[in-house]
N, CA and C of each residue as an Amber inpcrd file, in Angstrom:
protein
   342
  58.0940000 -33.5410000 -19.5900000  57.2110000 -32.4210000 -19.8480000
  55.7890000 -32.7340000 -19.4040000  55.3280000 -33.9620000 -19.6840000
  53.9860000 -34.3530000 -19.2780000  53.8450000 -34.3590000 -17.7610000
  54.9100000 -34.7640000 -17.0820000  54.8890000 -34.8050000 -15.6300000
  54.7490000 -33.3920000 -15.0620000  55.4660000 -32.4390000 -15.6170000
  55.4010000 -31.0620000 -15.1550000  54.0190000 -30.4660000 -15.4260000
  53.4590000 -30.7870000 -16.5660000  52.1200000 -30.3070000 -16.9060000
  51.0760000 -30.8920000 -15.9560000  51.2090000 -32.1630000 -15.6100000
  50.2860000 -32.8070000 -14.6690000  50.3620000 -32.1590000 -13.2930000
  51.5720000 -31.9100000 -12.8230000  51.7510000 -31.2640000 -11.5260000
  51.1560000 -29.8580000 -11.5540000  51.3610000 -29.1310000 -12.6160000
  50.8260000 -27.7820000 -12.7570000  49.2940000 -27.7980000 -12.7500000
  48.6730000 -28.7300000 -13.4740000  47.2140000 -28.8380000 -13.4980000
  46.6500000 -29.2080000 -12.1240000  47.3020000 -30.1120000 -11.4320000
  46.8600000 -30.4860000 -10.0830000  46.9620000 -29.2800000  -9.1490000
  48.0300000 -28.5190000  -9.2680000  48.2010000 -27.3190000  -8.4520000
  47.0830000 -26.3110000  -8.7200000  46.7330000 -26.0860000  -9.9700000
  45.6740000 -25.1320000 -10.3330000  44.3210000 -25.6210000  -9.8090000
  44.0310000 -26.8900000  -9.9880000  42.7450000 -27.4260000  -9.5210000
  42.6480000 -27.3650000  -7.9960000  43.7280000 -27.6400000  -7.3030000
  43.7370000 -27.5530000  -5.8420000  43.5200000 -26.1170000  -5.3830000
  44.1500000 -25.1780000  -6.0430000  43.9920000 -23.7670000  -5.6970000
  42.5530000 -23.3020000  -5.8810000  41.9420000 -23.7140000  -6.9700000
  40.5400000 -23.3390000  -7.2270000  39.6340000 -23.9380000  -6.1530000
  39.8730000 -25.1680000  -5.7640000  39.0650000 -25.8200000  -4.7400000
  39.2100000 -25.1110000  -3.3960000  40.4260000 -24.7650000  -3.0210000
  40.6730000 -24.1080000  -1.7400000  40.0500000 -22.7250000  -1.7090000
  40.1480000 -21.9690000  -2.7850000  39.5600000 -20.6310000  -2.8490000
  38.0440000 -20.7130000  -2.8090000  37.4620000 -21.7430000  -3.4020000
  36.0120000 -21.8870000  -3.4460000  35.3970000 -22.2830000  -2.1230000
  36.1500000 -22.8690000  -1.2210000  35.6200000 -23.2890000   0.0790000
  35.5190000 -22.0920000   1.0110000  34.4530000 -22.0640000   1.7790000
  34.2490000 -20.9860000   2.7400000  34.8490000 -21.3850000   4.0850000
  35.6450000 -20.5210000   4.6560000  36.2530000 -20.7750000   5.9500000
  35.6360000 -19.8860000   7.0190000  34.3990000 -19.4640000   6.8330000
  33.7250000 -18.5940000   7.7770000  33.3750000 -19.3920000   9.0340000
  33.9710000 -19.0760000  10.1810000  33.7190000 -19.8570000  11.3950000
  32.3390000 -19.6230000  11.9920000  31.6250000 -18.6020000  11.5640000
  30.3210000 -18.2770000  12.1420000  29.1820000 -19.0700000  11.5170000
  29.3720000 -19.5860000  10.3190000  28.3150000 -20.3010000   9.6140000
  27.9670000 -21.5770000  10.3730000  26.6650000 -21.8440000  10.4860000
  26.2380000 -23.0700000  11.1440000  24.9390000 -22.8950000  11.8870000
  24.6280000 -23.9040000  12.6880000  23.3940000 -23.9150000  13.4780000
  23.7200000 -23.7020000  14.9450000  22.9150000 -22.8680000  15.5890000
  23.0640000 -22.5630000  17.0080000  21.7340000 -22.8410000  17.6990000
  21.7880000 -23.2980000  18.9520000  20.5680000 -23.6290000  19.7030000
  20.5900000 -22.8990000  21.0410000  19.4270000 -22.3570000  21.4200000
  19.2950000 -21.6850000  22.7190000  18.7190000 -22.6610000  23.7450000
  18.6360000 -22.2170000  24.9890000  18.1350000 -23.0790000  26.0600000
  16.6500000 -23.3990000  25.8950000  15.8870000 -22.5380000  25.1930000
  14.4630000 -22.8190000  24.9780000  14.2120000 -23.5120000  23.6300000
  15.2510000 -24.1210000  23.0700000  15.1910000 -24.9300000  21.8470000
  14.9380000 -24.1100000  20.5810000  15.2250000 -22.8270000  20.6010000
  15.1590000 -22.0110000  19.3940000  16.4540000 -22.2280000  18.6230000
  16.3400000 -22.4130000  17.3080000  17.5060000 -22.6830000  16.4700000
  17.7780000 -21.4770000  15.5800000  19.0250000 -21.0680000  15.5190000
  19.4910000 -19.9810000  14.6580000  20.4210000 -20.5940000  13.6260000
  20.0830000 -20.4270000  12.3460000  20.9230000 -20.9400000  11.2570000
  21.5440000 -19.7600000  10.5230000  22.8670000 -19.6750000  10.5190000
  23.5890000 -18.6340000   9.7970000  24.1270000 -19.2240000   8.5080000
  23.7810000 -18.6200000   7.3740000  24.2240000 -19.0870000   6.0630000
  25.4100000 -18.2560000   5.5870000  26.1030000 -18.7510000   4.5890000
  27.2910000 -18.0670000   4.0720000  26.9470000 -16.8300000   3.2520000
  25.7000000 -16.6650000   2.8460000  25.3170000 -15.5350000   2.0010000
  24.7450000 -14.3520000   2.7870000  24.8660000 -14.3550000   4.1110000
  24.3770000 -13.2460000   4.9280000  22.9260000 -13.3780000   5.3350000
  22.2890000 -14.4800000   4.9850000  20.9100000 -14.7320000   5.3930000
  20.8980000 -15.6570000   6.5980000  19.8580000 -15.5410000   7.4010000
  19.7220000 -16.4470000   8.5290000  18.2680000 -16.8290000   8.7130000
  18.0580000 -17.9340000   9.4020000  16.7360000 -18.4420000   9.7090000
  16.6760000 -18.6930000  11.2050000  15.6060000 -18.2280000  11.8350000
  15.3820000 -18.5020000  13.2470000  14.1730000 -19.4190000  13.3230000
  14.3640000 -20.5790000  13.9290000  13.3080000 -21.5840000  14.0290000
  12.9050000 -21.6770000  15.4920000  11.6780000 -21.2600000  15.7760000
  11.1760000 -21.2640000  17.1360000  10.3020000 -22.4990000  17.3400000
  10.7430000 -23.3930000  18.2140000  10.0000000 -24.6030000  18.5410000
   9.2250000 -24.4610000  19.8470000   9.2000000 -23.2750000  20.4010000
   8.5910000 -23.0400000  21.7070000   7.0710000 -23.1390000  21.6450000
   6.4840000 -22.6500000  20.5670000   5.0310000 -22.6720000  20.4220000
   4.5550000 -24.0410000  19.9800000   3.2490000 -24.1850000  19.8540000
   2.6540000 -25.4380000  19.4270000   3.1380000 -25.8300000  18.0310000
   3.2050000 -24.8440000  17.1510000   3.7120000 -25.0680000  15.7990000
   5.1330000 -24.5230000  15.7000000   5.8400000 -24.9670000  14.6910000
   7.1800000 -24.4460000  14.4260000   7.0240000 -23.1200000  13.6950000
   7.7720000 -22.1170000  14.1350000   7.6470000 -20.7660000  13.5980000
   8.9930000 -20.3640000  12.9940000   9.0170000 -20.0940000  11.6850000
  10.2380000 -19.7230000  10.9800000  10.2740000 -18.2060000  10.7820000
  11.4330000 -17.6080000  11.0220000  11.6440000 -16.1920000  10.7520000
  12.9080000 -16.0720000   9.9150000  12.8360000 -15.2970000   8.8460000
  13.9780000 -15.1170000   7.9520000  14.4840000 -13.6880000   8.0940000
  15.8050000 -13.5350000   8.0620000  16.4090000 -12.2190000   8.2580000
  17.7810000 -12.1870000   7.5960000  18.4130000 -11.0350000   7.6780000
  19.7940000 -10.8390000   7.2120000  20.6650000 -10.6010000   8.4390000
  21.9070000 -11.0470000   8.3690000  22.8170000 -10.8080000   9.4870000
  24.1510000 -10.2810000   8.9880000  24.8440000  -9.6080000   9.8940000
  26.2110000  -9.1660000   9.6130000  27.0150000  -9.3070000  10.9010000
  28.2930000  -9.6380000  10.7260000  29.1950000  -9.7940000  11.8670000
  30.4550000  -9.0010000  11.5840000  30.7890000  -8.0970000  12.5020000
  32.0310000  -7.3350000  12.4310000  32.6300000  -7.2580000  13.8250000
  33.8860000  -7.5920000  13.9510000  34.5960000  -7.5760000  15.2360000
  33.8400000  -8.3480000  16.3090000  33.3480000  -9.5190000  15.9500000
  32.5900000 -10.4050000  16.8300000  31.2880000  -9.8070000  17.3440000
  30.8170000  -8.7270000  16.7500000  29.5060000  -8.1510000  17.0570000
  28.5540000  -8.5850000  15.9480000  27.4340000  -9.1740000  16.3180000
  26.4600000  -9.6500000  15.3430000  25.2130000  -8.7870000  15.4010000
  24.6420000  -8.5430000  14.2370000  23.3650000  -7.8500000  14.1590000
  22.4860000  -8.5990000  13.1640000  21.2910000  -8.9370000  13.6200000
  20.2970000  -9.5830000  12.7700000  19.2020000  -8.5680000  12.5150000
  18.9280000  -8.3060000  11.2430000  17.9240000  -7.3080000  10.8650000
  16.7600000  -8.0280000  10.1800000  15.5670000  -7.8260000  10.7290000
  14.3550000  -8.4220000  10.1720000  13.7670000  -7.4790000   9.1370000
  13.1610000  -8.0500000   8.1260000  12.4910000  -7.2360000   7.1190000
  11.2270000  -6.6470000   7.7370000  10.8130000  -5.4830000   7.2560000
   9.6430000  -4.8100000   7.8190000   8.3850000  -5.6540000   7.6990000
   8.2370000  -6.3690000   6.6040000   7.0260000  -7.1590000   6.4030000
   7.1440000  -8.5660000   6.9710000   8.2980000  -8.9220000   7.5170000
   8.5250000 -10.2530000   8.0700000   8.0830000 -10.2820000   9.5320000
   7.1660000 -11.1850000   9.8650000   6.6890000 -11.3020000  11.2360000
   7.7080000 -12.1050000  12.0390000   8.0290000 -11.6520000  13.2480000
   8.9340000 -12.4050000  14.0960000   8.4370000 -12.3690000  15.5320000
   8.7650000 -13.3930000  16.2760000   8.2600000 -13.4740000  17.6340000
   9.0820000 -12.6420000  18.6150000  10.1830000 -12.0470000  18.1660000
  10.9630000 -11.1610000  19.0330000  10.2910000  -9.7940000  19.1720000
   9.4290000  -9.4510000  18.2340000   8.7250000  -8.1650000  18.1920000
   9.6970000  -6.9840000  18.2210000  10.7260000  -7.0980000  17.3910000
  11.7200000  -6.0540000  17.2650000  12.2110000  -6.0150000  15.8210000
  12.8350000  -4.9260000  15.4220000  13.3370000  -4.8070000  14.0470000
  14.7140000  -5.4360000  13.8820000  15.4740000  -5.5080000  14.9830000
  16.8120000  -6.0990000  14.8870000  17.2350000  -6.6700000  16.2330000
  18.1820000  -7.5750000  16.1700000  18.8130000  -8.1440000  17.3620000
  20.2940000  -7.8230000  17.3100000  20.8610000  -7.4830000  18.4380000
  22.2980000  -7.2420000  18.5130000  22.8820000  -8.1440000  19.5760000
  24.0940000  -8.6020000  19.3030000  24.7340000  -9.4920000  20.2450000
  26.2230000  -9.5850000  20.0090000  26.8330000 -10.5060000  20.7130000
  28.2730000 -10.6860000  20.6430000  28.5740000 -12.1670000  20.4900000
  29.5270000 -12.4650000  19.6130000  29.9920000 -13.8320000  19.4300000
  31.1160000 -14.0670000  20.4270000  30.9470000 -15.0920000  21.2580000
  31.9450000 -15.4410000  22.2710000  32.2990000 -16.9120000  22.1120000
  33.3700000 -17.1800000  21.3910000  33.7680000 -18.5590000  21.1140000
  32.7510000 -19.2370000  20.2220000  32.1670000 -20.3310000  20.6990000
  31.1490000 -21.0290000  19.9120000  29.7390000 -20.6500000  20.3610000
  29.6030000 -19.5550000  21.0980000  28.3010000 -19.0710000  21.5480000
  28.0160000 -17.6880000  20.9740000  26.7370000 -17.4000000  20.7970000
  26.2950000 -16.0640000  20.4210000  25.3580000 -15.5910000  21.5200000
  25.6450000 -14.4320000  22.0730000  24.8620000 -13.8880000  23.1750000
  24.1250000 -12.6470000  22.6980000  22.7960000 -12.7210000  22.6860000
  21.9680000 -11.5730000  22.3330000  21.5110000 -10.9080000  23.6210000
  21.3840000  -9.6060000  23.6080000  21.0310000  -8.8880000  24.8240000
  20.0190000  -7.7790000  24.5540000  19.2310000  -7.4750000  25.5720000
  18.2880000  -6.3530000  25.5920000  17.3030000  -6.3490000  24.4340000
  16.7250000  -7.4750000  24.0880000  15.6900000  -7.4750000  23.0650000
  14.3190000  -7.7580000  23.6600000  14.2740000  -8.1370000  24.9050000
  13.0120000  -8.4710000  25.5390000  12.9750000  -7.8790000  26.9350000
  11.7970000  -7.4940000  27.3640000  11.6730000  -6.9690000  28.7200000
  11.7200000  -8.0990000  29.7500000  11.5180000  -9.3410000  29.3020000
  11.5200000 -10.4780000  30.2080000  12.9400000 -10.9570000  30.4920000
  13.7480000 -11.0410000  29.4370000  15.1150000 -11.5600000  29.5770000
  16.1270000 -10.4500000  29.3100000  17.2470000 -10.5450000  29.9800000
  18.3370000  -9.6120000  29.7000000  19.2300000 -10.1310000  28.5710000
  19.3850000 -11.4440000  28.4830000  20.2470000 -12.0180000  27.4460000
  19.7630000 -13.4050000  27.0880000  20.1350000 -13.8450000  25.9150000
  19.8060000 -15.1810000  25.4520000  21.0430000 -15.7250000  24.7520000
  21.4770000 -16.9160000  25.1320000  22.7120000 -17.4880000  24.6100000
  22.3910000 -18.6470000  23.6700000  22.9610000 -18.5910000  22.4730000
  22.8330000 -19.6560000  21.4890000  24.1860000 -20.3540000  21.3850000
  24.1860000 -21.6760000  21.5260000  25.4120000 -22.4640000  21.4420000
  25.4720000 -23.1980000  20.1180000  26.6630000 -23.2400000  19.5350000
  26.8350000 -23.8840000  18.2270000  26.6170000 -25.3770000  18.3450000
  25.8650000 -25.9090000  17.3810000  25.5980000 -27.3380000  17.3230000
  26.6500000 -27.9860000  16.4210000  27.1020000 -29.1700000  16.7640000
  28.1060000 -29.8540000  15.9330000  27.4730000 -30.6400000  14.8420000
């Protein structure tokens, strides 16, 4: 009886651990060719770290991904160097490609960092 109870408790604890882990493949850090870092968190928040300027510039936003389409929405009072209210792009494997947010560039590709 004790053996069965032990196996049952181990099964319950394993199930709780597996359910508690996030298997979201999009979460992580991504880097662009100009050394800008995009951090996607599990709670729908993201941070964009721009190392291009003399100082490091942090921008905080919310993101959503549906059918491999990503949208990052900046808060109205949040200053960002993209000078736009939102970014739209597509997730392609371990890369995220943003398009049409700047008159200078047509697209910007962020690659997942290991």
